[in-house]
PyMOL Python script that loads the backbone (N, CA, C, O; Angstrom):
from pymol import cmd

cmd.read_pdbstr("""\
ATOM      1  N   MET A   1      21.826   4.939 -62.482  1.00  0.00           N
ATOM      2  CA  MET A   1      21.097   4.721 -61.425  1.00  0.00           C
ATOM      3  C   MET A   1      20.413   3.546 -61.134  1.00  0.00           C
ATOM      4  O   MET A   1      19.632   3.056 -61.949  1.00  0.00           O
ATOM      5  N   THR A   2      20.692   2.915 -59.756  1.00  0.00           N
ATOM      6  CA  THR A   2      20.548   1.220 -60.189  1.00  0.00           C
ATOM      7  C   THR A   2      19.077   1.518 -59.233  1.00  0.00           C
ATOM      8  O   THR A   2      19.001   2.506 -58.503  1.00  0.00           O
ATOM      9  N   TYR A   3      18.010   0.561 -59.358  1.00  0.00           N
ATOM     10  CA  TYR A   3      16.651   0.298 -58.945  1.00  0.00           C
ATOM     11  C   TYR A   3      16.355   0.458 -57.355  1.00  0.00           C
ATOM     12  O   TYR A   3      17.082  -0.535 -57.319  1.00  0.00           O
ATOM     13  N   SER A   4      16.070   0.676 -56.258  1.00  0.00           N
ATOM     14  CA  SER A   4      16.108   0.463 -55.302  1.00  0.00           C
ATOM     15  C   SER A   4      14.676   0.118 -54.169  1.00  0.00           C
ATOM     16  O   SER A   4      14.098   1.080 -53.663  1.00  0.00           O
ATOM     17  N   ASN A   5      14.379  -0.805 -53.972  1.00  0.00           N
ATOM     18  CA  ASN A   5      13.291  -1.301 -53.075  1.00  0.00           C
ATOM     19  C   ASN A   5      12.865  -0.235 -52.250  1.00  0.00           C
ATOM     20  O   ASN A   5      11.695   0.120 -52.388  1.00  0.00           O
ATOM     21  N   LEU A   6      13.696   0.456 -51.272  1.00  0.00           N
ATOM     22  CA  LEU A   6      13.532   1.325 -50.150  1.00  0.00           C
ATOM     23  C   LEU A   6      12.573   2.193 -50.239  1.00  0.00           C
ATOM     24  O   LEU A   6      12.312   2.699 -49.147  1.00  0.00           O
ATOM     25  N   SER A   7      11.879   2.605 -51.194  1.00  0.00           N
ATOM     26  CA  SER A   7      11.537   3.996 -51.520  1.00  0.00           C
ATOM     27  C   SER A   7       9.598   3.115 -51.576  1.00  0.00           C
ATOM     28  O   SER A   7       8.640   3.889 -51.554  1.00  0.00           O
ATOM     29  N   LYS A   8       9.316   1.456 -51.649  1.00  0.00           N
ATOM     30  CA  LYS A   8       8.326   0.736 -51.595  1.00  0.00           C
ATOM     31  C   LYS A   8       8.083   0.342 -50.000  1.00  0.00           C
ATOM     32  O   LYS A   8       6.996  -0.180 -49.748  1.00  0.00           O
ATOM     33  N   ILE A   9       8.931   0.533 -49.000  1.00  0.00           N
ATOM     34  CA  ILE A   9       8.743   0.215 -47.482  1.00  0.00           C
ATOM     35  C   ILE A   9       7.957   1.591 -47.401  1.00  0.00           C
ATOM     36  O   ILE A   9       8.202   2.688 -47.903  1.00  0.00           O
ATOM     37  N   ARG A  10       6.613   1.005 -46.344  1.00  0.00           N
ATOM     38  CA  ARG A  10       5.911   2.304 -45.381  1.00  0.00           C
ATOM     39  C   ARG A  10       6.271   2.245 -44.357  1.00  0.00           C
ATOM     40  O   ARG A  10       6.649   1.100 -44.108  1.00  0.00           O
ATOM     41  N   PRO A  11       6.378   2.941 -43.508  1.00  0.00           N
ATOM     42  CA  PRO A  11       6.487   2.653 -42.036  1.00  0.00           C
ATOM     43  C   PRO A  11       5.080   2.357 -41.779  1.00  0.00           C
ATOM     44  O   PRO A  11       4.056   2.596 -42.420  1.00  0.00           O
ATOM     45  N   LYS A  12       5.346   1.672 -40.480  1.00  0.00           N
ATOM     46  CA  LYS A  12       4.013   1.002 -39.831  1.00  0.00           C
ATOM     47  C   LYS A  12       3.823   1.897 -38.682  1.00  0.00           C
ATOM     48  O   LYS A  12       4.728   2.477 -38.083  1.00  0.00           O
ATOM     49  N   LEU A  13       2.676   1.954 -38.450  1.00  0.00           N
ATOM     50  CA  LEU A  13       2.124   3.087 -37.054  1.00  0.00           C
ATOM     51  C   LEU A  13       2.406   1.961 -36.286  1.00  0.00           C
ATOM     52  O   LEU A  13       2.857   0.930 -36.783  1.00  0.00           O
ATOM     53  N   ARG A  14       2.101   2.136 -34.790  1.00  0.00           N
ATOM     54  CA  ARG A  14       2.613   1.180 -33.927  1.00  0.00           C
ATOM     55  C   ARG A  14       1.019   1.204 -33.273  1.00  0.00           C
ATOM     56  O   ARG A  14       0.778   1.474 -32.096  1.00  0.00           O
ATOM     57  N   THR A  15      -0.058   0.844 -34.361  1.00  0.00           N
ATOM     58  CA  THR A  15      -1.194   0.961 -33.816  1.00  0.00           C
ATOM     59  C   THR A  15      -2.094  -0.428 -33.189  1.00  0.00           C
ATOM     60  O   THR A  15      -3.174  -0.551 -32.613  1.00  0.00           O
ATOM     61  N   SER A  16      -1.200  -1.208 -33.564  1.00  0.00           N
ATOM     62  CA  SER A  16      -1.418  -2.812 -33.268  1.00  0.00           C
ATOM     63  C   SER A  16      -0.961  -3.570 -32.532  1.00  0.00           C
ATOM     64  O   SER A  16       0.131  -3.025 -32.375  1.00  0.00           O
ATOM     65  N   GLY A  17      -0.919  -4.643 -31.782  1.00  0.00           N
ATOM     66  CA  GLY A  17       0.061  -5.415 -30.938  1.00  0.00           C
ATOM     67  C   GLY A  17      -0.786  -4.966 -29.698  1.00  0.00           C
ATOM     68  O   GLY A  17      -1.823  -4.329 -29.515  1.00  0.00           O
ATOM     69  N   ASN A  18       0.350  -5.736 -28.778  1.00  0.00           N
ATOM     70  CA  ASN A  18       0.360  -5.127 -27.326  1.00  0.00           C
ATOM     71  C   ASN A  18       0.526  -4.285 -26.825  1.00  0.00           C
ATOM     72  O   ASN A  18       1.637  -3.860 -27.141  1.00  0.00           O
ATOM     73  N   VAL A  19       0.056  -3.675 -26.134  1.00  0.00           N
ATOM     74  CA  VAL A  19       0.314  -2.131 -25.339  1.00  0.00           C
ATOM     75  C   VAL A  19       1.080  -2.495 -24.591  1.00  0.00           C
ATOM     76  O   VAL A  19       0.771  -3.393 -23.808  1.00  0.00           O
ATOM     77  N   THR A  20       2.269  -1.955 -24.577  1.00  0.00           N
ATOM     78  CA  THR A  20       3.444  -2.228 -23.685  1.00  0.00           C
ATOM     79  C   THR A  20       3.786  -0.690 -22.954  1.00  0.00           C
ATOM     80  O   THR A  20       3.196   0.386 -23.059  1.00  0.00           O
ATOM     81  N   GLY A  21       5.005  -1.090 -22.169  1.00  0.00           N
ATOM     82  CA  GLY A  21       5.636   0.178 -20.805  1.00  0.00           C
ATOM     83  C   GLY A  21       6.134  -0.844 -19.911  1.00  0.00           C
ATOM     84  O   GLY A  21       7.157  -0.404 -19.386  1.00  0.00           O
ATOM     85  N   ASN A  22       5.925  -1.766 -19.588  1.00  0.00           N
ATOM     86  CA  ASN A  22       7.613  -2.574 -18.705  1.00  0.00           C
ATOM     87  C   ASN A  22       8.243  -3.160 -19.290  1.00  0.00           C
ATOM     88  O   ASN A  22       8.407  -4.377 -19.206  1.00  0.00           O
ATOM     89  N   PHE A  23       8.818  -2.294 -20.136  1.00  0.00           N
ATOM     90  CA  PHE A  23      10.370  -2.717 -20.333  1.00  0.00           C
ATOM     91  C   PHE A  23       9.351  -4.417 -21.706  1.00  0.00           C
ATOM     92  O   PHE A  23       9.538  -5.633 -21.646  1.00  0.00           O
ATOM     93  N   GLY A  24       8.711  -3.863 -22.365  1.00  0.00           N
ATOM     94  CA  GLY A  24       8.249  -5.259 -23.330  1.00  0.00           C
ATOM     95  C   GLY A  24       7.261  -5.943 -23.160  1.00  0.00           C
ATOM     96  O   GLY A  24       6.558  -6.423 -24.049  1.00  0.00           O
ATOM     97  N   ARG A  25       7.019  -6.121 -21.182  1.00  0.00           N
ATOM     98  CA  ARG A  25       5.888  -6.906 -21.528  1.00  0.00           C
ATOM     99  C   ARG A  25       4.675  -6.240 -21.351  1.00  0.00           C
ATOM    100  O   ARG A  25       4.650  -5.028 -21.138  1.00  0.00           O
ATOM    101  N   PRO A  26       3.154  -7.271 -21.456  1.00  0.00           N
ATOM    102  CA  PRO A  26       1.948  -5.847 -21.312  1.00  0.00           C
ATOM    103  C   PRO A  26       2.008  -5.003 -20.100  1.00  0.00           C
ATOM    104  O   PRO A  26       2.864  -5.102 -19.221  1.00  0.00           O
ATOM    105  N   LYS A  27       1.298  -4.398 -20.119  1.00  0.00           N
ATOM    106  CA  LYS A  27       1.043  -3.194 -19.255  1.00  0.00           C
ATOM    107  C   LYS A  27       0.139  -3.959 -18.160  1.00  0.00           C
ATOM    108  O   LYS A  27      -0.915  -4.493 -18.505  1.00  0.00           O
ATOM    109  N   SER A  28       0.591  -3.992 -16.826  1.00  0.00           N
ATOM    110  CA  SER A  28      -0.322  -4.435 -16.011  1.00  0.00           C
ATOM    111  C   SER A  28      -1.125  -3.842 -15.516  1.00  0.00           C
ATOM    112  O   SER A  28      -0.750  -2.672 -15.585  1.00  0.00           O
ATOM    113  N   ARG A  29      -2.613  -3.917 -14.731  1.00  0.00           N
ATOM    114  CA  ARG A  29      -3.825  -3.009 -14.427  1.00  0.00           C
ATOM    115  C   ARG A  29      -3.263  -2.979 -12.989  1.00  0.00           C
ATOM    116  O   ARG A  29      -2.731  -3.838 -12.285  1.00  0.00           O
ATOM    117  N   SER A  30      -3.618  -1.490 -12.782  1.00  0.00           N
ATOM    118  CA  SER A  30      -3.058  -1.185 -11.399  1.00  0.00           C
ATOM    119  C   SER A  30      -3.976  -1.489 -10.540  1.00  0.00           C
ATOM    120  O   SER A  30      -5.142  -1.635 -10.907  1.00  0.00           O
ATOM    121  N   GLY A  31      -3.431  -1.696  -8.689  1.00  0.00           N
ATOM    122  CA  GLY A  31      -4.104  -2.347  -8.097  1.00  0.00           C
ATOM    123  C   GLY A  31      -3.413  -3.416  -7.465  1.00  0.00           C
ATOM    124  O   GLY A  31      -2.282  -3.765  -7.802  1.00  0.00           O
ATOM    125  N   SER A  32      -4.278  -4.103  -6.275  1.00  0.00           N
ATOM    126  CA  SER A  32      -3.786  -5.181  -5.627  1.00  0.00           C
ATOM    127  C   SER A  32      -4.431  -6.471  -6.211  1.00  0.00           C
ATOM    128  O   SER A  32      -4.853  -5.915  -7.225  1.00  0.00           O
ATOM    129  N   SER A  33      -4.734  -7.437  -6.325  1.00  0.00           N
ATOM    130  CA  SER A  33      -4.784  -8.667  -6.396  1.00  0.00           C
ATOM    131  C   SER A  33      -5.702  -9.088  -4.836  1.00  0.00           C
ATOM    132  O   SER A  33      -6.632  -9.894  -4.828  1.00  0.00           O
ATOM    133  N   LEU A  34      -5.148  -8.278  -3.473  1.00  0.00           N
ATOM    134  CA  LEU A  34      -5.837  -8.312  -2.749  1.00  0.00           C
ATOM    135  C   LEU A  34      -6.449  -7.939  -2.368  1.00  0.00           C
ATOM    136  O   LEU A  34      -6.526  -8.358  -1.213  1.00  0.00           O
ATOM    137  N   ASN A  35      -7.520  -6.866  -2.701  1.00  0.00           N
ATOM    138  CA  ASN A  35      -8.384  -6.366  -2.691  1.00  0.00           C
ATOM    139  C   ASN A  35      -9.807  -7.270  -2.771  1.00  0.00           C
ATOM    140  O   ASN A  35     -10.828  -7.120  -2.099  1.00  0.00           O
ATOM    141  N   GLU A  36      -9.631  -7.876  -3.418  1.00  0.00           N
ATOM    142  CA  GLU A  36     -10.906  -8.987  -4.032  1.00  0.00           C
ATOM    143  C   GLU A  36     -10.852  -9.929  -2.853  1.00  0.00           C
ATOM    144  O   GLU A  36     -11.928 -10.457  -2.571  1.00  0.00           O
ATOM    145  N   LEU A  37     -10.054 -10.167  -2.285  1.00  0.00           N
ATOM    146  CA  LEU A  37     -10.222 -10.977  -0.820  1.00  0.00           C
ATOM    147  C   LEU A  37     -11.712 -10.600  -0.014  1.00  0.00           C
ATOM    148  O   LEU A  37     -12.203  -9.473   0.042  1.00  0.00           O
ATOM    149  N   GLY A  38     -12.164 -11.585   0.460  1.00  0.00           N
ATOM    150  CA  GLY A  38     -12.953 -11.615   1.475  1.00  0.00           C
ATOM    151  C   GLY A  38     -12.914 -11.035   2.564  1.00  0.00           C
ATOM    152  O   GLY A  38     -11.878 -11.099   3.225  1.00  0.00           O
ATOM    153  N   GLY A  39     -14.389 -10.089   3.186  1.00  0.00           N
ATOM    154  CA  GLY A  39     -13.790  -9.990   4.706  1.00  0.00           C
ATOM    155  C   GLY A  39     -14.961  -8.672   4.233  1.00  0.00           C
ATOM    156  O   GLY A  39     -15.381  -8.455   3.096  1.00  0.00           O
ATOM    157  N   ASN A  40     -15.256  -8.013   5.353  1.00  0.00           N
ATOM    158  CA  ASN A  40     -15.669  -7.329   6.392  1.00  0.00           C
ATOM    159  C   ASN A  40     -14.927  -6.156   6.495  1.00  0.00           C
ATOM    160  O   ASN A  40     -15.531  -5.271   7.101  1.00  0.00           O
ATOM    161  N   GLY A  41     -13.537  -5.786   6.002  1.00  0.00           N
ATOM    162  CA  GLY A  41     -12.686  -4.351   5.843  1.00  0.00           C
ATOM    163  C   GLY A  41     -12.557  -4.410   7.464  1.00  0.00           C
ATOM    164  O   GLY A  41     -12.067  -3.298   7.658  1.00  0.00           O
ATOM    165  N   SER A  42     -12.670  -4.930   8.594  1.00  0.00           N
ATOM    166  CA  SER A  42     -12.387  -5.196   9.994  1.00  0.00           C
ATOM    167  C   SER A  42     -11.203  -6.033  10.260  1.00  0.00           C
ATOM    168  O   SER A  42     -11.162  -7.193   9.848  1.00  0.00           O
ATOM    169  N   ILE A  43     -10.004  -5.375  11.088  1.00  0.00           N
ATOM    170  CA  ILE A  43      -8.971  -6.369  11.194  1.00  0.00           C
ATOM    171  C   ILE A  43      -8.912  -7.249  12.652  1.00  0.00           C
ATOM    172  O   ILE A  43      -8.184  -8.199  12.941  1.00  0.00           O
ATOM    173  N   GLY A  44      -9.961  -6.565  13.461  1.00  0.00           N
ATOM    174  CA  GLY A  44     -10.613  -7.378  14.651  1.00  0.00           C
ATOM    175  C   GLY A  44     -10.188  -6.951  15.579  1.00  0.00           C
ATOM    176  O   GLY A  44     -10.265  -7.676  16.572  1.00  0.00           O
ATOM    177  N   VAL A  45      -9.528  -5.572  15.739  1.00  0.00           N
ATOM    178  CA  VAL A  45      -9.104  -4.635  17.062  1.00  0.00           C
ATOM    179  C   VAL A  45      -9.175  -3.221  16.936  1.00  0.00           C
ATOM    180  O   VAL A  45      -8.495  -2.439  16.272  1.00  0.00           O
ATOM    181  N   THR A  46     -10.414  -2.999  17.931  1.00  0.00           N
ATOM    182  CA  THR A  46     -10.349  -1.503  17.721  1.00  0.00           C
ATOM    183  C   THR A  46     -10.040  -0.596  18.040  1.00  0.00           C
ATOM    184  O   THR A  46     -10.848  -0.272  18.911  1.00  0.00           O
ATOM    185  N   GLN A  47      -9.020   0.478  17.878  1.00  0.00           N
ATOM    186  CA  GLN A  47      -8.998   1.557  18.798  1.00  0.00           C
ATOM    187  C   GLN A  47      -8.781   1.092  20.085  1.00  0.00           C
ATOM    188  O   GLN A  47      -7.844   0.558  20.679  1.00  0.00           O
ATOM    189  N   GLN A  48     -10.102   1.504  20.394  1.00  0.00           N
ATOM    190  CA  GLN A  48     -10.571   1.652  21.782  1.00  0.00           C
ATOM    191  C   GLN A  48     -10.227  -0.026  22.928  1.00  0.00           C
ATOM    192  O   GLN A  48     -10.178   0.039  24.156  1.00  0.00           O
ATOM    193  N   ASN A  49     -10.025  -1.442  22.072  1.00  0.00           N
ATOM    194  CA  ASN A  49      -9.485  -2.135  22.585  1.00  0.00           C
ATOM    195  C   ASN A  49      -8.105  -2.191  22.669  1.00  0.00           C
ATOM    196  O   ASN A  49      -7.407  -2.892  23.401  1.00  0.00           O
ATOM    197  N   TYR A  50      -7.802  -1.401  21.863  1.00  0.00           N
ATOM    198  CA  TYR A  50      -6.361  -1.430  21.867  1.00  0.00           C
ATOM    199  C   TYR A  50      -6.230  -0.004  22.968  1.00  0.00           C
ATOM    200  O   TYR A  50      -5.130  -0.349  23.399  1.00  0.00           O
ATOM    201  N   LEU A  51      -6.359   0.589  23.314  1.00  0.00           N
ATOM    202  CA  LEU A  51      -6.403   1.718  23.903  1.00  0.00           C
ATOM    203  C   LEU A  51      -6.675   0.788  25.639  1.00  0.00           C
ATOM    204  O   LEU A  51      -5.895   1.211  26.492  1.00  0.00           O
ATOM    205  N   ASN A  52      -7.609  -0.300  26.126  1.00  0.00           N
ATOM    206  CA  ASN A  52      -7.195  -0.706  26.989  1.00  0.00           C
ATOM    207  C   ASN A  52      -6.529  -1.412  27.231  1.00  0.00           C
ATOM    208  O   ASN A  52      -6.293  -1.778  28.382  1.00  0.00           O
ATOM    209  N   ARG A  53      -5.896  -1.925  26.002  1.00  0.00           N
ATOM    210  CA  ARG A  53      -4.443  -3.496  26.015  1.00  0.00           C
ATOM    211  C   ARG A  53      -3.893  -2.572  27.088  1.00  0.00           C
ATOM    212  O   ARG A  53      -3.640  -2.823  28.266  1.00  0.00           O
ATOM    213  N   LEU A  54      -3.718  -1.004  26.129  1.00  0.00           N
ATOM    214  CA  LEU A  54      -2.627  -0.404  26.222  1.00  0.00           C
ATOM    215  C   LEU A  54      -2.476  -0.255  28.145  1.00  0.00           C
ATOM    216  O   LEU A  54      -1.687  -0.703  28.977  1.00  0.00           O
ATOM    217  N   TYR A  55      -3.582   0.532  28.187  1.00  0.00           N
ATOM    218  CA  TYR A  55      -3.803   0.774  29.410  1.00  0.00           C
ATOM    219  C   TYR A  55      -3.620  -0.338  31.040  1.00  0.00           C
ATOM    220  O   TYR A  55      -3.344  -0.151  32.225  1.00  0.00           O
ATOM    221  N   VAL A  56      -3.974  -1.488  30.150  1.00  0.00           N
ATOM    222  CA  VAL A  56      -3.137  -2.685  31.062  1.00  0.00           C
ATOM    223  C   VAL A  56      -1.940  -2.637  31.437  1.00  0.00           C
ATOM    224  O   VAL A  56      -1.462  -2.351  32.534  1.00  0.00           O
ATOM    225  N   ALA A  57      -1.243  -3.068  30.022  1.00  0.00           N
ATOM    226  CA  ALA A  57       0.104  -3.588  29.913  1.00  0.00           C
ATOM    227  C   ALA A  57       1.074  -2.323  30.965  1.00  0.00           C
ATOM    228  O   ALA A  57       2.064  -2.570  31.655  1.00  0.00           O
ATOM    229  N   PHE A  58       0.461  -1.130  30.798  1.00  0.00           N
ATOM    230  CA  PHE A  58       1.278  -0.245  30.957  1.00  0.00           C
ATOM    231  C   PHE A  58       1.164  -0.563  32.870  1.00  0.00           C
ATOM    232  O   PHE A  58       2.112  -0.343  33.625  1.00  0.00           O
ATOM    233  N   ASP A  59      -0.026  -1.037  33.271  1.00  0.00           N
ATOM    234  CA  ASP A  59       0.192  -1.445  34.809  1.00  0.00           C
ATOM    235  C   ASP A  59       0.752  -2.225  34.791  1.00  0.00           C
ATOM    236  O   ASP A  59       1.374  -2.104  35.846  1.00  0.00           O
ATOM    237  N   GLU A  60       1.194  -3.378  34.191  1.00  0.00           N
ATOM    238  CA  GLU A  60       1.372  -4.608  34.816  1.00  0.00           C
ATOM    239  C   GLU A  60       2.971  -4.423  34.238  1.00  0.00           C
ATOM    240  O   GLU A  60       3.524  -5.466  34.586  1.00  0.00           O
ATOM    241  N   THR A  61       3.863  -3.664  33.592  1.00  0.00           N
ATOM    242  CA  THR A  61       4.889  -3.770  32.941  1.00  0.00           C
ATOM    243  C   THR A  61       5.907  -3.256  34.060  1.00  0.00           C
ATOM    244  O   THR A  61       5.511  -2.206  34.566  1.00  0.00           O
ATOM    245  N   ASP A  62       7.119  -3.727  34.577  1.00  0.00           N
ATOM    246  CA  ASP A  62       8.247  -2.606  35.480  1.00  0.00           C
ATOM    247  C   ASP A  62       9.427  -2.284  34.127  1.00  0.00           C
ATOM    248  O   ASP A  62      10.506  -1.835  34.516  1.00  0.00           O
ATOM    249  N   ASP A  63       9.290  -2.465  32.765  1.00  0.00           N
ATOM    250  CA  ASP A  63      10.526  -2.248  32.025  1.00  0.00           C
ATOM    251  C   ASP A  63      10.084  -0.384  31.671  1.00  0.00           C
ATOM    252  O   ASP A  63       8.962   0.119  31.619  1.00  0.00           O
ATOM    253  N   VAL A  64      11.253   0.184  31.508  1.00  0.00           N
ATOM    254  CA  VAL A  64      11.163   1.504  31.705  1.00  0.00           C
ATOM    255  C   VAL A  64      11.027   1.761  30.030  1.00  0.00           C
ATOM    256  O   VAL A  64      10.171   2.512  29.563  1.00  0.00           O
ATOM    257  N   LYS A  65      12.106   0.942  29.123  1.00  0.00           N
ATOM    258  CA  LYS A  65      11.211   1.296  27.801  1.00  0.00           C
ATOM    259  C   LYS A  65      10.139   1.042  27.481  1.00  0.00           C
ATOM    260  O   LYS A  65       9.625   1.858  26.715  1.00  0.00           O
ATOM    261  N   LEU A  66       9.269  -0.218  27.908  1.00  0.00           N
ATOM    262  CA  LEU A  66       7.998  -0.706  27.443  1.00  0.00           C
ATOM    263  C   LEU A  66       6.780   0.450  28.032  1.00  0.00           C
ATOM    264  O   LEU A  66       5.643   0.527  27.566  1.00  0.00           O
ATOM    265  N   LYS A  67       7.323   1.301  29.155  1.00  0.00           N
ATOM    266  CA  LYS A  67       6.399   1.695  29.376  1.00  0.00           C
ATOM    267  C   LYS A  67       6.378   3.344  28.438  1.00  0.00           C
ATOM    268  O   LYS A  67       5.405   3.959  28.003  1.00  0.00           O
ATOM    269  N   ARG A  68       7.716   3.655  28.379  1.00  0.00           N
ATOM    270  CA  ARG A  68       7.525   4.961  27.829  1.00  0.00           C
ATOM    271  C   ARG A  68       6.934   5.019  26.457  1.00  0.00           C
ATOM    272  O   ARG A  68       6.409   5.987  25.906  1.00  0.00           O
ATOM    273  N   PHE A  69       7.167   3.464  25.881  1.00  0.00           N
ATOM    274  CA  PHE A  69       6.134   3.277  24.690  1.00  0.00           C
ATOM    275  C   PHE A  69       5.126   2.973  24.248  1.00  0.00           C
ATOM    276  O   PHE A  69       4.662   2.986  23.108  1.00  0.00           O
ATOM    277  N   ILE A  70       4.656   2.594  25.490  1.00  0.00           N
ATOM    278  CA  ILE A  70       2.882   3.026  25.736  1.00  0.00           C
ATOM    279  C   ILE A  70       2.513   3.935  26.057  1.00  0.00           C
ATOM    280  O   ILE A  70       1.481   4.367  25.543  1.00  0.00           O
ATOM    281  N   TYR A  71       3.296   4.781  27.235  1.00  0.00           N
ATOM    282  CA  TYR A  71       3.139   6.298  27.067  1.00  0.00           C
ATOM    283  C   TYR A  71       2.461   7.044  25.733  1.00  0.00           C
ATOM    284  O   TYR A  71       1.329   7.428  25.441  1.00  0.00           O
ATOM    285  N   GLN A  72       3.742   7.041  25.098  1.00  0.00           N
ATOM    286  CA  GLN A  72       3.754   7.498  23.830  1.00  0.00           C
ATOM    287  C   GLN A  72       2.376   7.230  23.084  1.00  0.00           C
ATOM    288  O   GLN A  72       1.444   7.988  22.817  1.00  0.00           O
ATOM    289  N   GLU A  73       2.607   5.728  22.818  1.00  0.00           N
ATOM    290  CA  GLU A  73       1.229   5.237  22.045  1.00  0.00           C
ATOM    291  C   GLU A  73      -0.508   5.617  22.696  1.00  0.00           C
ATOM    292  O   GLU A  73      -1.567   5.697  22.074  1.00  0.00           O
ATOM    293  N   ILE A  74      -0.159   5.819  24.447  1.00  0.00           N
ATOM    294  CA  ILE A  74      -2.091   6.596  24.734  1.00  0.00           C
ATOM    295  C   ILE A  74      -1.498   8.078  24.608  1.00  0.00           C
ATOM    296  O   ILE A  74      -2.405   8.765  24.138  1.00  0.00           O
ATOM    297  N   LYS A  75      -0.981   8.433  24.709  1.00  0.00           N
ATOM    298  CA  LYS A  75      -0.618   9.911  24.014  1.00  0.00           C
ATOM    299  C   LYS A  75      -0.878  10.283  22.859  1.00  0.00           C
ATOM    300  O   LYS A  75      -1.570  11.286  22.682  1.00  0.00           O
ATOM    301  N   LYS A  76      -0.337   9.495  21.737  1.00  0.00           N
ATOM    302  CA  LYS A  76      -0.943   9.717  20.518  1.00  0.00           C
ATOM    303  C   LYS A  76      -2.355   9.685  19.763  1.00  0.00           C
ATOM    304  O   LYS A  76      -2.814  10.278  18.787  1.00  0.00           O
ATOM    305  N   ILE A  77      -3.000   8.392  20.965  1.00  0.00           N
ATOM    306  CA  ILE A  77      -4.448   8.212  20.843  1.00  0.00           C
ATOM    307  C   ILE A  77      -5.324   8.813  20.485  1.00  0.00           C
ATOM    308  O   ILE A  77      -6.021   8.973  19.483  1.00  0.00           O
ATOM    309  N   LEU A  78      -5.109   9.449  22.344  1.00  0.00           N
ATOM    310  CA  LEU A  78      -5.931  10.717  23.168  1.00  0.00           C
ATOM    311  C   LEU A  78      -5.432  11.904  22.505  1.00  0.00           C
ATOM    312  O   LEU A  78      -6.140  12.858  22.827  1.00  0.00           O
ATOM    313  N   ILE A  79      -4.365  12.289  21.593  1.00  0.00           N
ATOM    314  CA  ILE A  79      -4.510  13.669  20.984  1.00  0.00           C
ATOM    315  C   ILE A  79      -4.748  13.579  19.835  1.00  0.00           C
ATOM    316  O   ILE A  79      -4.625  14.682  19.302  1.00  0.00           O
ATOM    317  N   GLN A  80      -5.134  12.550  18.919  1.00  0.00           N
ATOM    318  CA  GLN A  80      -5.875  12.248  17.935  1.00  0.00           C
ATOM    319  C   GLN A  80      -7.795  12.276  18.269  1.00  0.00           C
ATOM    320  O   GLN A  80      -8.601  12.721  17.453  1.00  0.00           O
ATOM    321  N   ARG A  81      -8.102  11.798  19.384  1.00  0.00           N
ATOM    322  CA  ARG A  81      -9.441  11.872  19.959  1.00  0.00           C
ATOM    323  C   ARG A  81      -9.232  13.440  20.410  1.00  0.00           C
ATOM    324  O   ARG A  81     -10.101  13.739  21.229  1.00  0.00           O
ATOM    325  N   ASN A  82      -8.494  14.343  20.172  1.00  0.00           N
ATOM    326  CA  ASN A  82      -8.554  15.819  21.203  1.00  0.00           C
ATOM    327  C   ASN A  82      -9.576  15.548  22.154  1.00  0.00           C
ATOM    328  O   ASN A  82     -10.777  15.807  22.086  1.00  0.00           O
ATOM    329  N   LEU A  83      -8.573  14.686  23.532  1.00  0.00           N
ATOM    330  CA  LEU A  83      -8.899  14.329  24.631  1.00  0.00           C
ATOM    331  C   LEU A  83      -7.317  14.628  25.631  1.00  0.00           C
ATOM    332  O   LEU A  83      -7.135  14.349  26.816  1.00  0.00           O
ATOM    333  N   TRP A  84      -6.387  15.252  24.693  1.00  0.00           N
ATOM    334  CA  TRP A  84      -5.254  15.488  25.682  1.00  0.00           C
ATOM    335  C   TRP A  84      -5.136  16.515  25.970  1.00  0.00           C
ATOM    336  O   TRP A  84      -4.254  16.836  26.766  1.00  0.00           O
TER     337      TRP A  84
END
""", "prot")
cmd.dss("prot")
cmd.show_as("cartoon", "prot")
cmd.util.cbc("prot")
cmd.orient("prot")
């Protein structure tokens, strides 16, 4: 019988090194880096401003498709506010 070194090889547990899971690349942290940008959270247009602009646009346009879209948007907002 020949002497073998295979019995001396110990399996190494995966307790060291990078934590991988993205196909060998290090795991990235969840969330967006855009959340760290400044600002107070307001995008500038309130729903009431949007509703007022829709009313003005509805009165000024003659396009049937545009009037239908504006009507649906106004209806959606009023239903959301329980005013429909």
